[in-house]
C-alpha positions as CSV (number, residue, x, y, z in Angstrom):
1,X,4.8,0.9,20.2
2,X,1.2,0.2,19.1
3,X,0.8,-0.1,15.4
4,X,-2.8,1.3,15.5
5,X,-6.2,0.0,14.7
6,X,-8.6,-0.4,11.9
7,X,-12.2,0.6,12.7
8,X,-14.0,-1.9,10.5
9,X,-12.9,-4.8,8.3
10,X,-15.6,-6.4,6.1
11,X,-15.0,-9.4,3.8
12,X,-17.3,-10.7,1.2
13,X,-16.3,-13.1,-1.6
14,X,-13.1,-11.8,-3.1
15,X,-13.3,-8.3,-1.6
16,X,-11.9,-7.0,1.7
17,X,-13.0,-3.5,2.8
18,X,-11.0,-1.6,5.4
19,X,-13.1,1.3,6.7
20,X,-12.2,4.3,8.8
21,X,-15.1,5.6,10.9
22,X,-15.2,9.3,11.8
23,X,-17.8,10.8,14.0
24,X,-18.8,14.3,15.0
25,X,-21.8,15.6,16.8
26,X,-22.0,18.8,14.6
27,X,-20.4,20.2,11.5
28,X,-18.7,23.0,13.4
29,X,-15.3,21.6,12.3
30,X,-16.5,20.4,8.9
31,X,-17.4,16.9,7.6
32,X,-15.9,14.1,9.6
33,X,-14.5,12.5,6.5
34,X,-12.2,15.5,6.0
35,X,-10.3,14.3,9.1
36,X,-8.9,11.3,7.1
37,X,-5.8,12.9,5.7
38,X,-2.7,11.6,4.0
39,X,-1.1,10.4,7.3
40,X,-4.2,8.5,8.4
41,X,-4.5,7.0,4.9
42,X,-0.8,5.8,4.9
43,X,-1.3,4.3,8.4
44,X,-4.4,2.4,7.2
45,X,-2.6,1.1,4.2
46,X,0.2,-0.2,6.5
47,X,-2.2,-1.7,9.0
48,X,-4.2,-3.4,6.2
49,X,-1.0,-5.0,4.8
50,X,-0.2,-6.2,8.3
51,X,-3.7,-7.7,8.7
52,X,-3.6,-9.4,5.3
53,X,-0.3,-10.9,6.2
54,X,-1.3,-11.9,9.7
55,X,-4.5,-13.6,8.5
56,X,-2.9,-15.1,5.5
57,X,-5.4,-13.5,3.2
58,X,-4.1,-13.2,-0.4
59,X,-5.5,-12.8,-3.9
60,X,-8.4,-10.6,-2.9
61,X,-9.4,-7.1,-4.0
62,X,-9.0,-4.5,-1.3
63,X,-10.8,-1.2,-0.9
64,X,-10.6,1.6,1.6
65,X,-13.8,3.3,2.6
66,X,-14.5,6.2,5.0
67,X,-17.7,6.1,7.1
68,X,-18.8,9.6,8.1
69,X,-21.2,10.0,11.1
70,X,-22.5,13.5,11.6
71,X,-25.1,13.6,14.3
72,X,-27.5,10.8,13.3
73,X,-26.6,11.0,9.6
74,X,-24.3,8.2,8.3
75,X,-22.7,8.3,4.9
76,X,-20.1,5.9,3.3
77,X,-17.5,7.0,0.8
78,X,-16.6,3.9,-1.1
79,X,-13.0,3.7,-2.4
80,X,-12.2,6.9,-0.7
81,X,-8.5,6.5,-1.2
C-alpha cells in the first residue's frame, strides 16, 4: 500500500515546511484550501514524520502550509494546521 505523497517540502535554516497544493479552475466548489480536511491533515502529519525519519532530519521547526491555486490566483496559508 502506498503511503501517499507530499506536494512540496521546503527547508531553510532550521525550518521545514510541508505544503499541500490544491488547484481548481473555478470557485464553483469553493476555495481549493477547503479541500484539506482532517483526514488529509492527519495523512500529511504521518507522511512528514516518515520523511523526517527517512532523511534523518531532527531538531528543526516544522510547519504545514496550504497552497491554494484558483485559476491564475495563488495564495499561501502559512501554518494552516
